[in-house]
C-alpha positions in Angstrom: 31.3 78.6 -39.6 28.6 75.9 -39.9 25.7 76.5 -42.4 22.5 74.5 -42.2 21.8 73.0 -45.6 18.8 74.2 -47.4 16.4 72.1 -49.4 18.2 73.2 -52.6 21.5 71.8 -51.3 20.1 68.3 -50.7 20.8 65.6 -53.3 18.0 65.2 -55.8 16.8 61.8 -54.4 16.7 63.2 -50.9 14.8 66.2 -52.1 12.2 64.0 -53.7 11.8 61.9 -50.6 11.4 64.9 -48.3 9.0 66.5 -50.6 6.9 63.3 -50.9 6.8 63.0 -47.1 5.6 66.6 -46.7 3.0 66.2 -49.4 1.7 62.9 -47.9 1.5 64.4 -44.4 -0.3 67.5 -45.7 -2.8 65.3 -47.6 -3.6 63.2 -44.6 -3.9 66.2 -42.4 -6.2 68.1 -44.8 -8.5 65.1 -45.5 -8.5 63.8 -42.0 -7.8 60.2 -43.1 -7.0 57.9 -40.2 -5.7 54.4 -40.5 -8.2 51.7 -39.2 -6.5 49.1 -37.1 -8.6 46.4 -35.4 -7.3 44.3 -32.6 -8.8 41.6 -30.3 -7.9 38.4 -28.4 -9.6 35.3 -29.9 -11.1 32.3 -28.2 -7.6 30.6 -28.2 -6.0 33.5 -26.4 -4.2 34.9 -29.5 -3.8 38.6 -30.1 -5.0 39.4 -33.6 -4.6 42.6 -35.6 -6.1 43.6 -38.9 -7.1 46.6 -41.0 -10.7 45.4 -41.0 -13.1 43.7 -38.4 -11.6 40.4 -37.5 -13.8 37.3 -38.3 -12.3 35.2 -35.5 -13.5 37.8 -33.0 -17.1 38.3 -34.1 -18.2 36.7 -30.8 -16.3 39.1 -28.7 -15.3 42.8 -28.4 -12.8 44.3 -30.8 -10.9 47.5 -30.4 -10.3 50.0 -33.2 -7.0 51.8 -32.8 -6.0 55.2 -34.0 -2.7 56.3 -35.5 -1.2 56.7 -32.1 -2.2 53.2 -30.9 -5.0 54.5 -28.6 -8.5 53.0 -28.6 -10.8 55.2 -30.6 -13.8 52.8 -30.8 -14.9 49.5 -29.3 -16.9 47.1 -31.5 -19.4 44.9 -29.5 -19.9 41.2 -30.5 -21.8 40.8 -33.7 -24.1 38.0 -32.4 -27.7 38.6 -31.2 -28.6 38.1 -27.6 -30.0 34.6 -28.3 -26.9 33.7 -30.3 -24.6 34.9 -27.6 -26.6 32.8 -25.0 -26.3 29.8 -27.2 -22.6 30.4 -27.7 -22.0 30.9 -24.0 -23.9 27.6 -23.3 -21.8 25.8 -25.8 -18.6 27.2 -24.3 -19.8 26.2 -20.8 -20.5 22.7 -22.1 -17.0 22.5 -23.7 -15.4 23.7 -20.5 -17.2 21.1 -18.5 -16.2 18.4 -20.9 -12.5 19.5 -20.7 -12.8 19.6 -16.9 -14.2 16.0 -16.9 -11.4 14.8 -19.1 -8.8 16.4 -16.9 -10.4 14.9 -13.8 -10.5 11.5 -15.4 -6.8 11.7 -16.2 -6.1 12.8 -12.7 -8.0 9.8 -11.3 -6.2 7.4 -13.7 -2.8 8.7 -12.5 -3.9 8.3 -8.9 -5.0 4.7 -9.7 -1.7 3.8 -11.2 0.2 5.2 -8.3 -2.0 3.4 -5.8 -2.0 0.1 -7.8 1.2 -0.3 -9.8 0.3 -3.9 -10.5 -2.6 -6.4 -10.1 -1.0 -8.1 -7.1 -1.3 -4.9 -5.1 -4.9 -4.5 -6.2 -5.8 -8.1 -5.3 -4.2 -7.7 -1.9 -6.3 -4.6 -1.1 -9.5 -6.4 -2.2 -8.7 -9.4 0.0 -8.0 -7.1 3.0 -11.3 -5.2 2.5 -13.3 -8.4 2.2 -11.5 -9.9 5.3 -12.7 -6.9 7.4 -16.3 -7.7 6.4 -15.8 -11.4 7.1 -14.5 -10.5 10.5 -17.6 -8.5 11.3 -19.8 -11.3 9.9 -18.0 -13.8 12.2 -18.7 -11.7 15.2 -22.4 -11.4 14.2 -22.6 -15.2 13.9 -21.2 -15.6 17.4 -23.8 -13.2 18.7 -26.5 -15.2 16.8 -25.3 -18.4 18.5 -25.5 -16.7 21.9 -29.1 -15.5 21.1 -30.1 -19.1 20.0 -28.8 -20.5 23.3 -30.6 -17.8 25.2 -33.8 -18.6 23.3 -33.5 -22.2 24.4 -33.3 -21.1 28.0 -36.4 -18.9 27.5 -38.3 -21.8 26.0 -37.5 -24.0 28.9 -38.9 -21.4 31.3 -42.0 -20.9 29.1 -42.8 -24.6 29.5 -44.1 -23.8 32.9 -46.7 -21.6 31.2 -47.6 -24.1 28.5 -45.2 -22.3 26.1 -47.7 -19.4 26.0 -45.9 -16.1 26.2 -49.1 -14.3 27.2 -49.3 -16.3 30.3 -45.7 -15.7 31.3 -44.7 -13.0 33.8 -43.7 -9.6 32.5 -40.0 -10.1 33.1 -40.1 -13.3 31.0 -42.2 -11.7 28.3 -39.6 -8.8 28.0 -36.8 -11.3 27.8 -38.6 -13.2 25.1 -39.4 -10.0 23.1 -35.9 -8.7 23.5 -34.4 -12.0 22.2 -36.6 -11.9 19.1 -35.7 -8.2 18.4 -32.0 -9.0 18.7 -32.4 -11.9 16.3 -34.1 -9.6 13.8 -31.4 -7.0 14.2 -28.6 -9.5 13.7 -30.2 -11.0 10.6 -30.7 -7.5 9.1 -27.0 -6.7 9.9 -25.9 -9.9 8.2 -27.8 -8.9 5.1 -26.2 -5.5 5.1 -22.7 -7.0 5.3 -23.5 -9.4 2.5 -24.6 -6.4 0.4 -21.4 -4.5 1.4 -19.3 -7.4 0.2 -21.1 -7.2 -3.2 -20.4 -3.5 -3.3 -16.7 -4.0 -2.5 -16.3 -6.7 -5.2 -18.2 -4.5 -7.7 -15.9 -1.6 -7.0 -12.8 -3.6 -7.3 -14.0 -5.3 -10.5 -14.7 -1.9 -12.0 -11.3 -0.6 -11.0 -9.6 -3.7 -12.3 -11.2 -3.4 -15.7 -9.9 0.2 -15.9 -6.5 -0.7 -14.4 -5.9 -3.4 -17.0 -6.3 -0.8 -19.7 -3.9 1.5 -17.9 -1.4 -1.2 -17.2 -1.5 -2.4 -20.8 -0.8 1.2 -22.0 2.0 1.4 -19.4 3.4 -2.0 -20.4 2.7 -3.6 -17.0 2.1 -7.3 -17.1 -1.0 -8.6 -15.4 -2.3 -12.1 -14.6 -2.5 -12.3 -10.8 -4.6 -15.2 -9.5 -8.2 -14.4 -8.9 -9.1 -13.4 -5.4 -11.6 -15.7 -3.6 -14.8 -14.0 -2.7 
């Protein structure tokens, strides 16, 4: 028949261990001592644990855990309202800086994909400028037509001593319309010239950046300069 061993039948070492455990448990129970464990997630996303408030988490909440692992207390950030505002502003600034760096890297990758070498970049510049030149050519043709029309108007005005005020209304309107069209064409030509400058400035800026990226990637440059 099985007999449950008594404390007296245990080996001496086991008896001492069991007695010590009982005494320790009784002492903690009678004094109400509770282990203090603090835990938090720091600014780097790491879960930290300590037996005292954690320095790395002074700017954020910390949880104090009981013996069973449950939260018995929450410690608020130790900073004042002004300090927390300054800290938040600093974090926002750092986040914006990181976002700008990531965006710049994204743009650099996109540039390298679009322009794997200078030849491709020069070709696209030439095509963009050619489109503007085509528009300018059409405007020049329109200007020549307006000049020819003006000569015809001047011939007709000779009958009125070249005095527009003495000309009939239909001729005055024709004269005024011709002048307005000449002004419009001139303004449009100026705008196209400015557009060519903007295109060249953009491609120059891109090329300076691309040369750095190509050099880092080991791409050889040296394409002939594009005529402007």
